[in-house]
Biotite code that builds the C-alpha atoms (Angstrom):
import biotite.structure as struc

atoms = struc.array([
    struc.Atom([0.000, 0.000, 0.000], chain_id="A", res_id=1, res_name="MET", atom_name="CA", element="C"),
    struc.Atom([2.901, 2.317, 0.661], chain_id="A", res_id=2, res_name="LEU", atom_name="CA", element="C"),
    struc.Atom([4.134, 1.819, -2.887], chain_id="A", res_id=3, res_name="MET", atom_name="CA", element="C"),
    struc.Atom([0.719, 2.864, -4.221], chain_id="A", res_id=4, res_name="PHE", atom_name="CA", element="C"),
    struc.Atom([0.818, 6.037, -2.128], chain_id="A", res_id=5, res_name="ALA", atom_name="CA", element="C"),
    struc.Atom([4.292, 6.869, -3.436], chain_id="A", res_id=6, res_name="ALA", atom_name="CA", element="C"),
    struc.Atom([3.123, 6.538, -7.057], chain_id="A", res_id=7, res_name="ASN", atom_name="CA", element="C"),
    struc.Atom([-0.292, 8.178, -6.620], chain_id="A", res_id=8, res_name="ALA", atom_name="CA", element="C"),
    struc.Atom([0.926, 11.405, -8.215], chain_id="A", res_id=9, res_name="ASN", atom_name="CA", element="C"),
    struc.Atom([1.616, 9.549, -11.443], chain_id="A", res_id=10, res_name="GLN", atom_name="CA", element="C"),
    struc.Atom([-2.054, 8.557, -11.656], chain_id="A", res_id=11, res_name="LEU", atom_name="CA", element="C"),
    struc.Atom([-2.949, 12.174, -12.465], chain_id="A", res_id=12, res_name="TRP", atom_name="CA", element="C"),
    struc.Atom([-1.405, 11.665, -15.915], chain_id="A", res_id=13, res_name="TYR", atom_name="CA", element="C"),
    struc.Atom([-4.156, 9.136, -16.620], chain_id="A", res_id=14, res_name="MET", atom_name="CA", element="C"),
    struc.Atom([-6.927, 11.777, -16.639], chain_id="A", res_id=15, res_name="LEU", atom_name="CA", element="C"),
    struc.Atom([-5.768, 13.803, -19.668], chain_id="A", res_id=16, res_name="PRO", atom_name="CA", element="C"),
    struc.Atom([-4.934, 10.587, -21.493], chain_id="A", res_id=17, res_name="LEU", atom_name="CA", element="C"),
    struc.Atom([-8.446, 9.224, -20.958], chain_id="A", res_id=18, res_name="ILE", atom_name="CA", element="C"),
    struc.Atom([-9.987, 12.513, -22.086], chain_id="A", res_id=19, res_name="VAL", atom_name="CA", element="C"),
    struc.Atom([-7.792, 12.689, -25.183], chain_id="A", res_id=20, res_name="ALA", atom_name="CA", element="C"),
    struc.Atom([-8.358, 9.069, -26.146], chain_id="A", res_id=21, res_name="ILE", atom_name="CA", element="C"),
    struc.Atom([-12.121, 9.270, -25.725], chain_id="A", res_id=22, res_name="SER", atom_name="CA", element="C"),
    struc.Atom([-12.439, 12.570, -27.626], chain_id="A", res_id=23, res_name="LEU", atom_name="CA", element="C"),
    struc.Atom([-10.385, 11.303, -30.545], chain_id="A", res_id=24, res_name="VAL", atom_name="CA", element="C"),
    struc.Atom([-12.362, 8.057, -30.589], chain_id="A", res_id=25, res_name="TYR", atom_name="CA", element="C"),
    struc.Atom([-15.653, 9.982, -30.534], chain_id="A", res_id=26, res_name="GLY", atom_name="CA", element="C"),
    struc.Atom([-14.505, 12.358, -33.269], chain_id="A", res_id=27, res_name="ALA", atom_name="CA", element="C"),
    struc.Atom([-13.539, 9.516, -35.585], chain_id="A", res_id=28, res_name="THR", atom_name="CA", element="C"),
    struc.Atom([-17.060, 8.125, -35.396], chain_id="A", res_id=29, res_name="ARG", atom_name="CA", element="C"),
    struc.Atom([-19.180, 11.285, -35.728], chain_id="A", res_id=30, res_name="HIS", atom_name="CA", element="C"),
    struc.Atom([-19.021, 14.856, -37.018], chain_id="A", res_id=31, res_name="GLU", atom_name="CA", element="C"),
    struc.Atom([-21.805, 16.434, -34.957], chain_id="A", res_id=32, res_name="TYR", atom_name="CA", element="C"),
    struc.Atom([-20.590, 17.775, -31.578], chain_id="A", res_id=33, res_name="MET", atom_name="CA", element="C"),
    struc.Atom([-23.341, 16.340, -29.316], chain_id="A", res_id=34, res_name="PRO", atom_name="CA", element="C"),
    struc.Atom([-22.795, 12.906, -30.834], chain_id="A", res_id=35, res_name="GLN", atom_name="CA", element="C"),
    struc.Atom([-19.027, 13.263, -30.375], chain_id="A", res_id=36, res_name="ILE", atom_name="CA", element="C"),
    struc.Atom([-19.473, 14.155, -26.708], chain_id="A", res_id=37, res_name="LEU", atom_name="CA", element="C"),
    struc.Atom([-21.938, 11.342, -26.117], chain_id="A", res_id=38, res_name="HIS", atom_name="CA", element="C"),
    struc.Atom([-19.675, 8.785, -27.754], chain_id="A", res_id=39, res_name="ASN", atom_name="CA", element="C"),
    struc.Atom([-16.660, 10.231, -25.903], chain_id="A", res_id=40, res_name="SER", atom_name="CA", element="C"),
    struc.Atom([-18.375, 9.803, -22.548], chain_id="A", res_id=41, res_name="LEU", atom_name="CA", element="C"),
    struc.Atom([-19.207, 6.202, -23.409], chain_id="A", res_id=42, res_name="ARG", atom_name="CA", element="C"),
    struc.Atom([-15.618, 5.549, -24.477], chain_id="A", res_id=43, res_name="ALA", atom_name="CA", element="C"),
    struc.Atom([-14.241, 7.201, -21.331], chain_id="A", res_id=44, res_name="ALA", atom_name="CA", element="C"),
    struc.Atom([-16.543, 5.057, -19.187], chain_id="A", res_id=45, res_name="TRP", atom_name="CA", element="C"),
    struc.Atom([-15.328, 1.948, -21.029], chain_id="A", res_id=46, res_name="TRP", atom_name="CA", element="C"),
    struc.Atom([-11.657, 2.861, -20.563], chain_id="A", res_id=47, res_name="VAL", atom_name="CA", element="C"),
    struc.Atom([-12.101, 3.673, -16.860], chain_id="A", res_id=48, res_name="VAL", atom_name="CA", element="C"),
    struc.Atom([-14.025, 0.443, -16.309], chain_id="A", res_id=49, res_name="SER", atom_name="CA", element="C"),
    struc.Atom([-11.392, -1.602, -18.113], chain_id="A", res_id=50, res_name="PHE", atom_name="CA", element="C"),
    struc.Atom([-8.567, 0.012, -16.143], chain_id="A", res_id=51, res_name="LEU", atom_name="CA", element="C"),
    struc.Atom([-10.496, -0.526, -12.911], chain_id="A", res_id=52, res_name="GLY", atom_name="CA", element="C"),
    struc.Atom([-10.918, -4.230, -13.610], chain_id="A", res_id=53, res_name="VAL", atom_name="CA", element="C"),
    struc.Atom([-7.225, -4.577, -14.429], chain_id="A", res_id=54, res_name="ILE", atom_name="CA", element="C"),
    struc.Atom([-6.360, -2.703, -11.219], chain_id="A", res_id=55, res_name="PHE", atom_name="CA", element="C"),
    struc.Atom([-8.576, -4.972, -9.127], chain_id="A", res_id=56, res_name="LEU", atom_name="CA", element="C"),
    struc.Atom([-7.078, -8.090, -10.685], chain_id="A", res_id=57, res_name="VAL", atom_name="CA", element="C"),
    struc.Atom([-3.577, -6.848, -9.913], chain_id="A", res_id=58, res_name="LEU", atom_name="CA", element="C"),
    struc.Atom([-4.518, -5.956, -6.325], chain_id="A", res_id=59, res_name="VAL", atom_name="CA", element="C"),
    struc.Atom([-6.024, -9.400, -5.770], chain_id="A", res_id=60, res_name="VAL", atom_name="CA", element="C"),
    struc.Atom([-2.962, -11.060, -7.278], chain_id="A", res_id=61, res_name="LEU", atom_name="CA", element="C"),
    struc.Atom([-0.609, -9.109, -5.012], chain_id="A", res_id=62, res_name="THR", atom_name="CA", element="C"),
    struc.Atom([-2.622, -10.068, -1.916], chain_id="A", res_id=63, res_name="TRP", atom_name="CA", element="C"),
    struc.Atom([-2.913, -13.687, -3.010], chain_id="A", res_id=64, res_name="TRP", atom_name="CA", element="C"),
    struc.Atom([0.713, -14.263, -4.030], chain_id="A", res_id=65, res_name="VAL", atom_name="CA", element="C"),
])
C-alpha cells in the first residue's frame, strides 16, 4: 500500500490521457458535436471500467501471491 501512495501522483497523468483518447475516438465516429461528446463519454466510461478491472485483478494477485 505504501508503494501505491508513493506513485499516486503519477495517476494524475491518466486523466488527460483518458480525455484525449475518448475525444479522438468519438470524433472519428461522428461529425456532430453532441454525438461526439456522447460517444466520448461512453468511451471514457469503457476505458475507466477496463482500467479498474485490471487494477482490481492486480490488487487481488498481489494479496494472493
